[in-house]
OpenMM code with the backbone's topology and positions (N, CA, C; nanometers):
from openmm import Vec3, app, unit

residues = "UNK UNK UNK UNK UNK UNK UNK UNK UNK UNK UNK UNK UNK UNK UNK UNK UNK UNK UNK UNK UNK UNK UNK UNK UNK UNK UNK UNK UNK UNK UNK UNK UNK UNK UNK UNK UNK UNK UNK UNK UNK UNK UNK UNK UNK UNK UNK UNK UNK UNK UNK UNK UNK UNK UNK UNK UNK UNK UNK UNK UNK UNK UNK UNK UNK UNK UNK UNK UNK UNK UNK UNK UNK UNK UNK UNK UNK UNK UNK UNK UNK UNK UNK UNK UNK UNK UNK UNK UNK UNK UNK UNK UNK UNK UNK UNK UNK UNK UNK UNK UNK UNK UNK UNK UNK UNK UNK UNK UNK UNK UNK UNK UNK UNK UNK UNK UNK UNK UNK UNK UNK UNK UNK UNK UNK UNK UNK UNK UNK UNK UNK UNK UNK UNK UNK UNK UNK UNK UNK UNK UNK UNK UNK UNK UNK UNK UNK UNK UNK UNK UNK UNK UNK UNK UNK UNK UNK UNK UNK UNK UNK UNK UNK UNK UNK UNK UNK".split()
positions = [
    Vec3(11.5101, 4.7996, 2.8526),
    Vec3(11.4891, 4.8915, 2.9638),
    Vec3(11.4562, 4.8124, 3.0900),
    Vec3(11.5050, 4.8642, 3.2003),
    Vec3(11.4756, 4.8022, 3.3294),
    Vec3(11.3490, 4.8618, 3.3884),
    Vec3(11.2689, 4.7753, 3.4520),
    Vec3(11.1462, 4.8179, 3.5190),
    Vec3(11.1311, 4.7370, 3.6469),
    Vec3(11.0436, 4.7822, 3.7341),
    Vec3(11.0039, 4.7049, 3.8507),
    Vec3(11.1188, 4.6524, 3.9336),
    Vec3(11.1093, 4.5241, 3.9699),
    Vec3(11.2088, 4.4619, 4.0565),
    Vec3(11.3485, 4.4649, 3.9960),
    Vec3(11.3544, 4.4488, 3.8662),
    Vec3(11.4847, 4.4507, 3.7980),
    Vec3(11.5541, 4.5853, 3.8202),
    Vec3(11.4777, 4.6941, 3.8083),
    Vec3(11.5341, 4.8268, 3.8353),
    Vec3(11.5651, 4.8412, 3.9845),
    Vec3(11.4765, 4.7935, 4.0688),
    Vec3(11.4961, 4.8031, 4.2139),
    Vec3(11.6234, 4.7363, 4.2625),
    Vec3(11.6662, 4.6317, 4.1945),
    Vec3(11.7891, 4.5628, 4.2345),
    Vec3(11.9130, 4.6510, 4.2219),
    Vec3(11.9071, 4.7538, 4.1395),
    Vec3(12.0213, 4.8453, 4.1267),
    Vec3(12.0558, 4.9090, 4.2611),
    Vec3(11.9554, 4.9282, 4.3462),
    Vec3(11.9779, 4.9946, 4.4745),
    Vec3(12.0369, 4.9004, 4.5785),
    Vec3(12.0363, 4.7729, 4.5490),
    Vec3(12.1015, 4.6742, 4.6352),
    Vec3(12.2436, 4.6461, 4.5878),
    Vec3(12.2687, 4.6655, 4.4583),
    Vec3(12.3972, 4.6227, 4.4027),
    Vec3(12.5030, 4.7323, 4.3933),
    Vec3(12.4649, 4.8610, 4.4009),
    Vec3(12.5705, 4.9625, 4.3923),
    Vec3(12.6550, 4.9572, 4.5189),
    Vec3(12.7802, 4.9988, 4.5067),
    Vec3(12.8744, 4.9802, 4.6166),
    Vec3(12.8982, 5.1033, 4.7040),
    Vec3(12.9030, 5.2225, 4.6430),
    Vec3(12.9423, 5.3418, 4.7196),
    Vec3(12.8372, 5.4518, 4.7226),
    Vec3(12.7959, 5.4971, 4.6035),
    Vec3(12.7079, 5.6138, 4.6015),
    Vec3(12.6130, 5.6106, 4.4823),
    Vec3(12.5003, 5.6741, 4.5049),
    Vec3(12.3979, 5.6866, 4.4014),
    Vec3(12.3526, 5.8321, 4.3978),
    Vec3(12.3405, 5.8853, 4.2775),
    Vec3(12.2949, 6.0234, 4.2586),
    Vec3(12.1729, 6.0228, 4.1685),
    Vec3(12.0710, 6.0968, 4.2104),
    Vec3(11.9449, 6.1071, 4.1368),
    Vec3(11.9272, 6.2488, 4.0885),
    Vec3(11.8934, 6.2650, 3.9610),
    Vec3(11.8610, 6.3949, 3.9026),
    Vec3(11.7155, 6.3897, 3.8619),
    Vec3(11.6349, 6.4805, 3.9164),
    Vec3(11.4903, 6.4821, 3.8921),
    Vec3(11.4492, 6.6100, 3.8217),
    Vec3(11.3556, 6.5977, 3.7291),
    Vec3(11.3117, 6.7143, 3.6521),
    Vec3(11.1603, 6.7317, 3.6445),
    Vec3(11.0845, 6.6321, 3.6825),
    Vec3(10.9392, 6.6387, 3.6619),
    Vec3(10.8682, 6.7141, 3.7738),
    Vec3(10.7561, 6.7754, 3.7383),
    Vec3(10.6728, 6.8444, 3.8366),
    Vec3(10.5727, 6.7498, 3.9007),
    Vec3(10.5502, 6.6358, 3.8379),
    Vec3(10.4584, 6.5351, 3.8899),
    Vec3(10.5101, 6.3964, 3.8534),
    Vec3(10.5126, 6.3097, 3.9535),
    Vec3(10.5439, 6.1685, 3.9316),
    Vec3(10.4209, 6.0888, 3.9734),
    Vec3(10.3830, 5.9918, 3.8920),
    Vec3(10.2688, 5.9066, 3.9218),
    Vec3(10.3230, 5.7740, 3.9743),
    Vec3(10.3308, 5.7642, 4.1075),
    Vec3(10.3881, 5.6469, 4.1730),
    Vec3(10.2762, 5.5739, 4.2451),
    Vec3(10.2451, 5.4546, 4.1998),
    Vec3(10.1327, 5.3778, 4.2553),
    Vec3(10.1427, 5.3647, 4.4069),
    Vec3(10.2629, 5.3363, 4.4574),
    Vec3(10.2818, 5.3147, 4.6015),
    Vec3(10.2586, 5.4419, 4.6838),
    Vec3(10.2546, 5.5583, 4.6195),
    Vec3(10.2361, 5.6849, 4.6912),
    Vec3(10.0929, 5.7371, 4.6851),
    Vec3(10.0071, 5.6772, 4.6056),
    Vec3(9.8744, 5.7344, 4.5803),
    Vec3(9.7950, 5.7613, 4.7079),
    Vec3(9.7857, 5.6623, 4.7945),
    Vec3(9.7069, 5.6794, 4.9168),
    Vec3(9.7677, 5.7873, 5.0068),
    Vec3(9.8985, 5.7831, 5.0216),
    Vec3(9.9678, 5.8828, 5.1040),
    Vec3(9.9520, 6.0233, 5.0450),
    Vec3(9.9610, 6.0351, 4.9133),
    Vec3(9.9453, 6.1631, 4.8452),
    Vec3(9.8050, 6.2191, 4.8680),
    Vec3(9.7050, 6.1337, 4.8580),
    Vec3(9.5672, 6.1773, 4.8822),
    Vec3(9.5504, 6.2268, 5.0261),
    Vec3(9.6106, 6.1570, 5.1216),
    Vec3(9.6048, 6.2008, 5.2616),
    Vec3(9.6746, 6.3355, 5.2794),
    Vec3(9.7880, 6.3527, 5.2125),
    Vec3(9.8597, 6.4800, 5.2184),
    Vec3(9.7699, 6.5931, 5.1686),
    Vec3(9.7053, 6.5712, 5.0537),
    Vec3(9.6180, 6.6737, 4.9967),
    Vec3(9.4996, 6.7045, 5.0875),
    Vec3(9.4558, 6.6046, 5.1634),
    Vec3(9.3430, 6.6240, 5.2554),
    Vec3(9.3873, 6.6858, 5.3877),
    Vec3(9.5181, 6.7070, 5.4042),
    Vec3(9.5691, 6.7676, 5.5272),
    Vec3(9.5832, 6.6704, 5.6426),
    Vec3(9.5767, 6.5413, 5.6137),
    Vec3(9.5902, 6.4413, 5.7202),
    Vec3(9.7365, 6.4233, 5.7586),
    Vec3(9.7620, 6.3772, 5.8822),
    Vec3(9.9003, 6.3544, 5.9235),
    Vec3(9.9641, 6.2425, 5.8419),
    Vec3(10.0919, 6.2570, 5.8189),
    Vec3(10.1649, 6.1582, 5.7415),
    Vec3(10.2191, 6.0487, 5.8328),
    Vec3(10.2483, 5.9314, 5.7769),
    Vec3(10.2947, 5.8190, 5.8577),
    Vec3(10.4294, 5.8480, 5.9244),
    Vec3(10.4621, 5.7730, 6.0293),
    Vec3(10.5850, 5.7972, 6.1058),
    Vec3(10.7124, 5.7925, 6.0218),
    Vec3(10.7146, 5.7111, 5.9161),
    Vec3(10.8369, 5.7013, 5.8362),
    Vec3(10.8736, 5.8313, 5.7657),
    Vec3(10.7813, 5.9272, 5.7663),
    Vec3(10.8153, 6.0567, 5.7087),
    Vec3(10.9256, 6.1247, 5.7885),
    Vec3(10.9454, 6.0858, 5.9127),
    Vec3(11.0495, 6.1508, 5.9932),
    Vec3(11.1862, 6.0884, 5.9721),
    Vec3(11.1929, 5.9677, 5.9145),
    Vec3(11.3195, 5.8986, 5.8889),
    Vec3(11.2924, 5.7904, 5.7851),
    Vec3(11.3093, 5.8245, 5.6580),
    Vec3(11.2701, 5.7374, 5.5485),
    Vec3(11.3401, 5.6016, 5.5560),
    Vec3(11.2644, 5.4920, 5.5710),
    Vec3(11.3260, 5.3598, 5.5849),
    Vec3(11.4010, 5.3119, 5.4599),
    Vec3(11.3544, 5.3493, 5.3413),
    Vec3(11.4232, 5.3107, 5.2185),
    Vec3(11.5623, 5.3751, 5.2134),
    Vec3(11.5691, 5.5048, 5.2438),
    Vec3(11.6980, 5.5751, 5.2455),
    Vec3(11.7848, 5.5197, 5.3582),
    Vec3(11.7267, 5.4983, 5.4752),
    Vec3(11.8026, 5.4475, 5.5902),
    Vec3(11.8632, 5.3108, 5.5593),
    Vec3(11.7915, 5.2265, 5.4848),
    Vec3(11.8450, 5.0955, 5.4483),
    Vec3(11.9715, 5.1095, 5.3636),
    Vec3(11.9803, 5.2137, 5.2853),
    Vec3(12.0983, 5.2393, 5.2026),
    Vec3(12.2115, 5.2977, 5.2868),
    Vec3(12.1813, 5.4033, 5.3608),
    Vec3(12.2872, 5.4727, 5.4357),
    Vec3(12.3387, 5.3909, 5.5539),
    Vec3(12.2559, 5.3037, 5.6100),
    Vec3(12.3018, 5.2214, 5.7226),
    Vec3(12.4057, 5.1178, 5.6780),
    Vec3(12.4151, 5.0949, 5.5473),
    Vec3(12.5177, 5.0047, 5.4941),
    Vec3(12.6429, 5.0824, 5.4528),
    Vec3(12.6498, 5.2111, 5.4906),
    Vec3(12.7672, 5.2930, 5.4603),
    Vec3(12.7695, 5.3485, 5.3190),
    Vec3(12.6567, 5.3438, 5.2510),
    Vec3(12.6488, 5.3960, 5.1148),
    Vec3(12.5893, 5.5364, 5.1179),
    Vec3(12.6293, 5.6177, 5.0213),
    Vec3(12.5798, 5.7552, 5.0125),
    Vec3(12.4719, 5.7640, 4.9045),
    Vec3(12.3744, 5.8496, 4.9298),
    Vec3(12.2698, 5.8755, 4.8307),
    Vec3(12.2432, 6.0251, 4.8292),
    Vec3(12.2289, 6.0799, 4.7084),
    Vec3(12.2057, 6.2237, 4.6926),
    Vec3(12.1123, 6.2453, 4.5746),
    Vec3(12.0501, 6.3619, 4.5737),
    Vec3(11.9648, 6.3989, 4.4609),
    Vec3(11.9617, 6.5494, 4.4476),
    Vec3(11.9347, 6.5925, 4.3257),
    Vec3(11.9021, 6.7318, 4.2975),
    Vec3(11.7729, 6.7295, 4.2189),
    Vec3(11.6767, 6.8075, 4.2662),
    Vec3(11.5490, 6.8195, 4.1956),
    Vec3(11.5426, 6.9580, 4.1331),
    Vec3(11.5280, 6.9604, 4.0017),
    Vec3(11.5104, 7.0856, 3.9285),
    Vec3(11.3605, 7.1072, 3.9149),
    Vec3(11.3146, 7.2221, 3.9640),
    Vec3(11.1715, 7.2506, 3.9614),
    Vec3(11.1488, 7.3978, 3.9310),
    Vec3(11.0229, 7.4353, 3.9281),
    Vec3(10.9876, 7.5746, 3.9011),
    Vec3(10.8675, 7.6107, 3.9876),
    Vec3(10.8822, 7.7190, 4.0636),
    Vec3(10.7686, 7.7717, 4.1395),
    Vec3(10.6751, 7.8425, 4.0423),
    Vec3(10.5430, 7.8460, 4.0679),
    Vec3(10.4752, 7.7853, 4.1811),
    Vec3(10.4742, 7.6326, 4.1706),
    Vec3(10.4744, 7.5710, 4.2861),
    Vec3(10.4869, 7.4261, 4.2942),
    Vec3(10.3553, 7.3555, 4.2644),
    Vec3(10.3658, 7.2407, 4.2004),
    Vec3(10.2493, 7.1542, 4.1827),
    Vec3(10.2168, 7.0905, 4.3183),
    Vec3(10.0977, 7.0352, 4.3309),
    Vec3(10.0621, 6.9640, 4.4537),
    Vec3(10.1618, 6.8513, 4.4798),
    Vec3(10.2021, 6.7824, 4.3738),
    Vec3(10.2960, 6.6723, 4.3931),
    Vec3(10.4300, 6.7233, 4.4465),
    Vec3(10.4788, 6.8334, 4.3942),
    Vec3(10.6059, 6.8870, 4.4443),
    Vec3(10.5944, 6.9318, 4.5897),
    Vec3(10.4811, 6.9881, 4.6266),
    Vec3(10.4615, 7.0247, 4.7679),
    Vec3(10.4668, 6.8999, 4.8556),
    Vec3(10.4041, 6.7932, 4.8093),
    Vec3(10.4062, 6.6647, 4.8790),
    Vec3(10.5495, 6.6129, 4.8904),
    Vec3(10.6204, 6.6125, 4.7794),
    Vec3(10.7566, 6.5604, 4.7793),
    Vec3(10.8479, 6.6434, 4.8708),
    Vec3(10.8364, 6.7745, 4.8640),
    Vec3(10.9186, 6.8599, 4.9507),
    Vec3(10.8849, 6.8392, 5.0979),
    Vec3(10.7596, 6.8062, 5.1272),
    Vec3(10.7215, 6.7783, 5.2659),
    Vec3(10.7813, 6.6463, 5.3141),
    Vec3(10.8039, 6.5524, 5.2218),
    Vec3(10.8615, 6.4226, 5.2576),
    Vec3(11.0138, 6.4263, 5.2653),
    Vec3(11.0762, 6.5155, 5.1919),
    Vec3(11.2219, 6.5192, 5.1841),
    Vec3(11.2941, 6.5315, 5.3184),
    Vec3(11.2449, 6.6069, 5.4169),
    Vec3(11.3191, 6.6126, 5.5440),
    Vec3(11.3413, 6.4750, 5.6073),
    Vec3(11.2485, 6.3821, 5.5897),
    Vec3(11.2683, 6.2467, 5.6399),
    Vec3(11.3780, 6.1737, 5.5650),
    Vec3(11.3941, 6.2052, 5.4369),
    Vec3(11.5041, 6.1485, 5.3589),
    Vec3(11.6371, 6.2044, 5.4093),
    Vec3(11.6398, 6.3344, 5.4376),
    Vec3(11.7614, 6.3983, 5.4881),
    Vec3(11.7969, 6.3398, 5.6246),
    Vec3(11.6972, 6.3224, 5.7114),
    Vec3(11.7219, 6.2640, 5.8437),
    Vec3(11.7812, 6.1237, 5.8313),
    Vec3(11.7439, 6.0517, 5.7253),
    Vec3(11.7945, 5.9161, 5.7028),
    Vec3(11.9299, 5.9158, 5.6322),
    Vec3(11.9788, 6.0349, 5.5941),
    Vec3(12.1137, 6.0444, 5.5387),
    Vec3(12.1251, 6.0849, 5.3936),
    Vec3(12.0137, 6.1156, 5.3270),
    Vec3(12.0218, 6.1572, 5.1867),
    Vec3(12.0570, 6.3052, 5.1785),
    Vec3(12.1425, 6.3399, 5.0841),
    Vec3(12.1784, 6.4792, 5.0579),
    Vec3(12.0882, 6.5276, 4.9448),
    Vec3(12.0045, 6.6283, 4.9722),
    Vec3(11.9069, 6.6752, 4.8736),
    Vec3(11.9287, 6.8229, 4.8452),
    Vec3(11.9351, 6.8552, 4.7169),
    Vec3(11.9456, 6.9936, 4.6725),
    Vec3(11.8314, 7.0270, 4.5784),
    Vec3(11.7991, 7.1566, 4.5733),
    Vec3(11.6890, 7.2047, 4.4904),
    Vec3(11.7402, 7.3165, 4.3999),
    Vec3(11.7052, 7.3077, 4.2731),
    Vec3(11.7273, 7.4176, 4.1792),
    Vec3(11.5892, 7.4644, 4.1354),
    Vec3(11.5539, 7.5867, 4.1731),
    Vec3(11.4248, 7.6447, 4.1342),
    Vec3(11.4505, 7.7383, 4.0169),
    Vec3(11.4091, 7.6963, 3.8988),
    Vec3(11.4365, 7.7734, 3.7779),
    Vec3(11.3592, 7.9045, 3.7718),
    Vec3(11.2629, 7.9256, 3.8594),
    Vec3(11.1958, 8.0556, 3.8648),
    Vec3(11.2801, 8.1560, 3.9433),
    Vec3(11.3844, 8.1080, 4.0117),
    Vec3(11.4710, 8.1950, 4.0912),
    Vec3(11.6110, 8.2095, 4.0331),
    Vec3(11.6519, 8.1167, 3.9472),
    Vec3(11.7858, 8.1209, 3.8900),
    Vec3(11.7872, 8.0491, 3.7563),
    Vec3(11.8754, 8.0939, 3.6686),
    Vec3(11.8970, 8.0259, 3.5416),
    Vec3(12.0190, 7.9366, 3.5564),
    Vec3(12.0039, 7.8132, 3.5158),
    Vec3(12.1151, 7.7194, 3.5181),
    Vec3(12.1192, 7.6531, 3.3808),
    Vec3(12.2306, 7.6692, 3.3139),
    Vec3(12.2431, 7.6062, 3.1821),
    Vec3(12.3320, 7.4829, 3.1927),
    Vec3(12.3237, 7.4003, 3.0905),
    Vec3(12.4087, 7.2833, 3.0839),
    Vec3(12.3537, 7.1600, 3.1524),
    Vec3(12.2230, 7.1601, 3.1830),
    Vec3(12.1609, 7.0438, 3.2469),
    Vec3(12.0667, 6.9743, 3.1493),
    Vec3(12.0496, 6.8437, 3.1636),
    Vec3(11.9573, 6.7732, 3.0738),
    Vec3(11.8123, 6.8021, 3.1115),
    Vec3(11.7225, 6.7671, 3.0215),
    Vec3(11.5795, 6.7856, 3.0450),
    Vec3(11.5121, 6.6556, 3.0864),
    Vec3(11.5917, 6.5616, 3.1358),
    Vec3(11.5376, 6.4316, 3.1736),
    Vec3(11.6027, 6.3820, 3.3023),
    Vec3(11.5374, 6.2863, 3.3650),
    Vec3(11.5855, 6.2279, 3.4902),
    Vec3(11.6912, 6.1218, 3.4627),
    Vec3(11.7787, 6.1027, 3.5617),
    Vec3(11.8751, 5.9935, 3.5538),
    Vec3(11.9227, 5.9548, 3.6925),
    Vec3(11.9792, 5.8359, 3.7029),
    Vec3(12.0507, 5.7868, 3.8207),
    Vec3(12.1942, 5.7585, 3.7789),
    Vec3(12.2890, 5.7984, 3.8609),
    Vec3(12.4306, 5.7693, 3.8402),
    Vec3(12.4769, 5.6868, 3.9603),
    Vec3(12.5211, 5.5645, 3.9338),
    Vec3(12.5640, 5.4728, 4.0398),
    Vec3(12.7154, 5.4553, 4.0374),
    Vec3(12.7781, 5.4784, 4.1525),
    Vec3(12.9216, 5.4539, 4.1707),
    Vec3(13.0073, 5.5205, 4.0640),
    Vec3(12.9581, 5.6267, 4.0054),
    Vec3(13.0323, 5.6969, 3.9000),
    Vec3(13.0649, 5.6061, 3.7817),
    Vec3(12.9995, 5.4900, 3.7744),
    Vec3(13.0361, 5.3948, 3.6706),
    Vec3(12.9198, 5.3468, 3.5842),
    Vec3(12.7969, 5.3733, 3.6269),
    Vec3(12.6799, 5.3369, 3.5474),
    Vec3(12.5780, 5.4488, 3.5557),
    Vec3(12.5262, 5.4876, 3.4397),
    Vec3(12.4221, 5.5899, 3.4365),
    Vec3(12.3002, 5.5327, 3.3662),
    Vec3(12.1841, 5.5548, 3.4296),
    Vec3(12.0566, 5.5092, 3.3759),
    Vec3(11.9688, 5.6301, 3.3481),
    Vec3(11.9296, 5.6440, 3.2234),
    Vec3(11.8339, 5.7477, 3.1878),
    Vec3(11.6947, 5.6953, 3.2187),
    Vec3(11.6153, 5.7795, 3.2847),
    Vec3(11.4812, 5.7420, 3.3253),
    Vec3(11.3807, 5.7909, 3.2211),
    Vec3(11.2806, 5.7081, 3.1958),
    Vec3(11.1757, 5.7427, 3.1005),
    Vec3(11.0404, 5.7407, 3.1707),
    Vec3(10.9596, 5.8441, 3.1431),
    Vec3(10.8282, 5.8600, 3.2049),
    Vec3(10.7243, 5.8929, 3.0989),
    Vec3(10.6033, 5.8484, 3.1221),
    Vec3(10.4893, 5.8866, 3.0387),
    Vec3(10.4556, 6.0327, 3.0683),
    Vec3(10.3787, 6.0979, 2.9820),
    Vec3(10.3422, 6.2380, 3.0069),
    Vec3(10.2764, 6.2630, 3.1429),
    Vec3(10.2085, 6.1619, 3.1993),
    Vec3(10.1438, 6.1796, 3.3295),
    Vec3(10.2388, 6.1537, 3.4466),
    Vec3(10.3670, 6.1240, 3.4180),
    Vec3(10.4640, 6.1020, 3.5237),
    Vec3(10.4791, 5.9573, 3.5662),
    Vec3(10.4155, 5.8650, 3.4970),
    Vec3(10.4264, 5.7224, 3.5297),
    Vec3(10.5588, 5.6693, 3.4750),
    Vec3(10.6336, 5.5980, 3.5603),
    Vec3(10.7633, 5.5424, 3.5239),
    Vec3(10.7476, 5.4364, 3.4162),
    Vec3(10.8226, 5.4510, 3.3084),
    Vec3(10.8178, 5.3539, 3.1991),
    Vec3(10.9383, 5.2614, 3.1976),
    Vec3(11.0518, 5.3091, 3.2497),
    Vec3(11.1697, 5.2248, 3.2529),
    Vec3(11.2971, 5.3066, 3.2565),
    Vec3(11.4078, 5.2360, 3.2758),
    Vec3(11.5397, 5.2987, 3.2826),
    Vec3(11.6321, 5.2293, 3.1845),
    Vec3(11.7065, 5.3088, 3.1112),
    Vec3(11.7981, 5.2559, 3.0107),
    Vec3(11.9419, 5.2800, 3.0541),
    Vec3(12.0203, 5.1736, 3.0585),
    Vec3(12.1632, 5.1862, 3.0860),
    Vec3(12.2274, 5.2518, 2.9651),
    Vec3(12.2946, 5.3652, 2.9891),
    Vec3(12.3611, 5.4351, 2.8796),
    Vec3(12.5028, 5.3817, 2.8615),
    Vec3(12.5579, 5.3944, 2.7417),
    Vec3(12.6937, 5.3450, 2.7168),
    Vec3(12.7963, 5.4169, 2.8048),
    Vec3(12.9038, 5.3471, 2.8352),
    Vec3(13.0084, 5.4011, 2.9229),
    Vec3(13.0680, 5.5306, 2.8700),
    Vec3(13.0690, 5.5509, 2.7395),
    Vec3(13.1266, 5.6746, 2.6867),
    Vec3(13.0407, 5.7977, 2.7181),
    Vec3(12.9207, 5.7780, 2.7731),
    Vec3(12.8350, 5.8903, 2.8140),
    Vec3(12.8591, 5.9312, 2.9595),
    Vec3(12.9367, 5.8513, 3.0337),
    Vec3(12.9613, 5.8805, 3.1753),
    Vec3(13.0180, 6.0203, 3.1997),
    Vec3(13.1201, 6.0671, 3.1266),
    Vec3(13.1715, 6.2018, 3.1527),
    Vec3(13.0645, 6.3106, 3.1403),
    Vec3(12.9766, 6.2962, 3.0426),
    Vec3(12.8668, 6.3911, 3.0229),
    Vec3(12.7761, 6.3955, 3.1471),
    Vec3(12.7400, 6.2796, 3.1994),
    Vec3(12.6484, 6.2734, 3.3126),
    Vec3(12.7176, 6.3102, 3.4441),
    Vec3(12.8444, 6.2870, 3.4539),
    Vec3(12.9193, 6.3350, 3.5703),
    Vec3(12.9200, 6.4875, 3.5704),
    Vec3(12.9363, 6.5481, 3.4518),
    Vec3(12.9302, 6.6948, 3.4415),
    Vec3(12.7917, 6.7453, 3.4829),
    Vec3(12.6867, 6.6782, 3.4378),
    Vec3(12.5516, 6.7179, 3.4777),
    Vec3(12.5390, 6.7174, 3.6300),
    Vec3(12.5904, 6.6121, 3.6923),
    Vec3(12.5842, 6.6044, 3.8389),
    Vec3(12.6605, 6.7204, 3.9020),
    Vec3(12.7799, 6.7493, 3.8524),
    Vec3(12.8603, 6.8587, 3.9067),
    Vec3(12.7891, 6.9927, 3.8936),
    Vec3(12.7323, 7.0188, 3.7763),
    Vec3(12.6587, 7.1443, 3.7550),
    Vec3(12.5396, 7.1511, 3.8492),
    Vec3(12.4651, 7.0424, 3.8584),
    Vec3(12.3463, 7.0402, 3.9441),
    Vec3(12.3835, 7.0643, 4.0898),
    Vec3(12.4818, 6.9932, 4.1395),
    Vec3(12.5186, 7.0089, 4.2809),
    Vec3(12.5777, 7.1464, 4.3088),
    Vec3(12.6510, 7.2025, 4.2147),
    Vec3(12.7103, 7.3355, 4.2352),
    Vec3(12.6052, 7.4452, 4.2391),
    Vec3(12.4922, 7.4232, 4.1738),
    Vec3(12.3888, 7.5266, 4.1649),
    Vec3(12.2689, 7.5028, 4.2554),
    Vec3(12.2637, 7.3901, 4.3212),
    Vec3(12.1475, 7.3560, 4.4038),
    Vec3(12.1572, 7.4183, 4.5419),
    Vec3(12.0436, 7.4641, 4.5898),
    Vec3(12.0333, 7.5088, 4.7295),
    Vec3(12.0094, 7.3848, 4.8142),
    Vec3(12.0781, 7.3733, 4.9272),
    Vec3(12.0465, 7.2610, 5.0167),
    Vec3(11.8986, 7.2662, 5.0540),
    Vec3(11.8372, 7.1510, 5.0697),
    Vec3(11.6949, 7.1463, 5.1026),
    Vec3(11.6617, 7.2364, 5.2210),
    Vec3(11.7466, 7.2356, 5.3221),
    Vec3(11.7208, 7.3153, 5.4435),
    Vec3(11.7125, 7.4645, 5.4153),
    Vec3(11.7746, 7.5111, 5.3071),
    Vec3(11.7767, 7.6536, 5.2746),
    Vec3(11.6727, 7.6920, 5.1702),
    Vec3(11.6145, 7.5948, 5.1026),
    Vec3(11.5208, 7.6256, 4.9947),
    Vec3(11.3871, 7.6735, 5.0493),
    Vec3(11.3404, 7.7848, 4.9942),
    Vec3(11.2090, 7.8398, 5.0297),
    Vec3(11.1325, 7.8673, 4.9015),
    Vec3(11.0256, 7.7911, 4.8751),
    Vec3(10.9476, 7.8179, 4.7535),
    Vec3(10.8749, 7.9510, 4.7646),
    Vec3(10.8398, 8.0054, 4.6499),
    Vec3(10.7635, 8.1323, 4.6493),
    Vec3(10.6246, 8.1103, 4.7026),
] * unit.nanometer
topology = app.Topology()
chain = topology.addChain("A")
for resn in residues:
    res = topology.addResidue(resn, chain)
    for name in ("N", "CA", "C"):
        topology.addAtom(name, app.Element.getBySymbol(name[0]), res)
């Protein structure tokens, strides 16, 4: 399984596009802890919230990045935080869609996170029960059609971030 810098290098090496499928209500990301606490306290967020530099570094090289987050209202504090940050990702060029399972039923999707790079490599993401990232596993090439279908179903059923309104 890939972790840390080894996993991070995937975002430098893909050539055209990356798609993220998210399913968790809470992610435990060490680099976000301080910012998350400030969000919960109602403090203003840093300037990069208006144009995410990580996403901009990808899109400024002519690469596309997209994600669909499957969630369920009512939102966890973490999801409220993430949704508040997403407009900066969109401003930087990421295409984000939301599927709220409390508003619609969507079948045929996996119950786990994954990244699909250049339509040629899919990594299944593994998390501890508390949302801490444990690693990513490169799946065999014969699983690509399955994960491409997941992406198609997710994108066809997702509301664009700009249109999504939680309950």
